[in-house]
C-alpha positions, -999 to +999 in steps of 0.1 A: -127-585-812-157-561-810-150-528-793-186-529-782-179-557-756-174-547-720-138-541-710-137-571-686-150-594-714-124-580-739-096-585-713-108-621-706-106-629-743-072-614-746-060-634-716-075-666-730-056-659-763-023-653-745-024-681-720-050-706-733-070-715-750-090-729-721-092-768-720-064-771-746-031-788-744-015-753-751-030-738-720-006-727-693-002-751-664-006-725-637-021-690-634-019-669-603-048-644-599-038-617-573-064-596-556-068-574-526-101-572-507-117-547-484-130-576-463-110-589-433-101-621-452-064-622-442-045-645-464-068-665-486-063-691-513-092-698-537-097-734-548-121-743-578-118-781-577-120-803-545-104-832-564-073-815-577-044-832-557-018-809-571-035-778-558-045-793-525-009-802-520+002-768-531-022-751-507-010-774-479+026-764-486+017-727-487-003-729-454+025-748-436+051-722-447+029-693-438+022-705-402+017-694-377+000-666-399-034-681-408-040-689-445-076-699-452-088-718-483-121-708-500-136-736-521-159-721-547-170-754-561-208-752-563-234-764-589-250-730-592-227-704-574-195-714-590-185-685-613-162-685-644-128-670-635-102-657-660-076-678-642-095-710-650-080-711-685-050-727-667-049-763-659-042-753-622-058-719-615-048-703-582-067-674-567-051-653-540-070-627-519-054-607-491-071-581-469-082-559-456-070-533-479-091-505-495-090-504-534-064-479-547-044-481-515-011-498-509-003-514-475+032-528-469+020-556-446-006-568-473+019-566-500+044-586-480+018-613-472+009-616-509+045-618-519+052-645-493+022-665-505+033-663-541+070-672-533+059-704-514+037-713-543+066-710-567+090-728-543+064-758-543+064-758-581+102-758-583+104-786-558+078-806-577+096-801-609+129-813-592+113-846-584+104-841-548+076-864-537+048-849-516+032-874-491-006-876-486-020-845-469-052-829-457-064-793-455-094-776-441-114-756-465-145-733-465-170-743-492-195-717-505-231-725-496-250-693-503-246-657-511-265-632-489-278-599-502-284-569-482-320-562-470-336-539-495-366-516-496-394-516-522-372-495-545-344-520-544-321-498-524-299-511-495-320-507-463-295-523-437-258-525-431-236-552-417-240-554-380-209-544-359-208-579-344-203-594-379-181-567-393-144-580-398-154-614-384-147-633-418-140-671-412-155-669-377-185-692-368-219-674-372-247-692-354-285-690-361-300-660-342-266-641-343-270-605-356-259-600-392-276-567-402-289-535-386-315-515-405-312-477-411-338-473-384-319-495-359-337-528-362-313-558-357-317-586-383-304-621-372-292-650-391-318-675-401-315-711-407-306-739-384-269-744-388-236-727-381-219-710-410-186-693-417-191-659-434-165-647-460-161-615-479-181-596-454-189-560-466-167-563-496-168-530-515-167-545-550-197-568-542-222-541-535-231-540-572-233-579-572-258-577-544-236-597-519-232-586-484-213-618-475-211-654-485-220-684-462-196-712-462-193-747-445-161-760-431-148-794-444-116-814-449-101-823-482-075-851-487-049-853-514-030-883-526+009-882-527+022-866-559+055-867-577+064-854-612+064-881-637+089-862-658+117-870-633 
């Protein structure tokens, strides 16, 4: 492995070697990818495949166990916006994001929520392996539509910040004409388009370098068939 490669690339190759190779029979069944976010995302599960009955059933189980605490599902399935994740080496990749929590900071409430989500996921797997049948179910998900960059000046520098009305309003409906940015000289910039969207990862610190102020999503419902382990 070349030392000239970026650290993230080298780590991805190491993980693929340990838990993959991707798309092979030897790849791990499940990989949990745990993250905190500076955005007000609460408890979030990230789904990569809208037709994966096993994961939809798992997410339904987790959401039910976490109630009344909301647990939202972010579907990143998109022809051009879907990004390759390290966890996708597994047959059933699970992304978990919990926030808001600044990077480099530990918060007991956020840690507890992540532990609970992971515990329920492992409980689901254990019950599945024991032969429990899970009946058909449905979950609401938020599917990515578009990533929105900050307004920028001629030099490419950020020229506006997230409007106070949008800050911390992840998962809340955002309508055309609602304020989304305020420029450094005080000009309010509204949402364009002609449909209501649901913003996620609003003002995420790690996404400034990716030129992403927030992502637009649309809300839809996914259905899963009943599942039961064939090994039992």
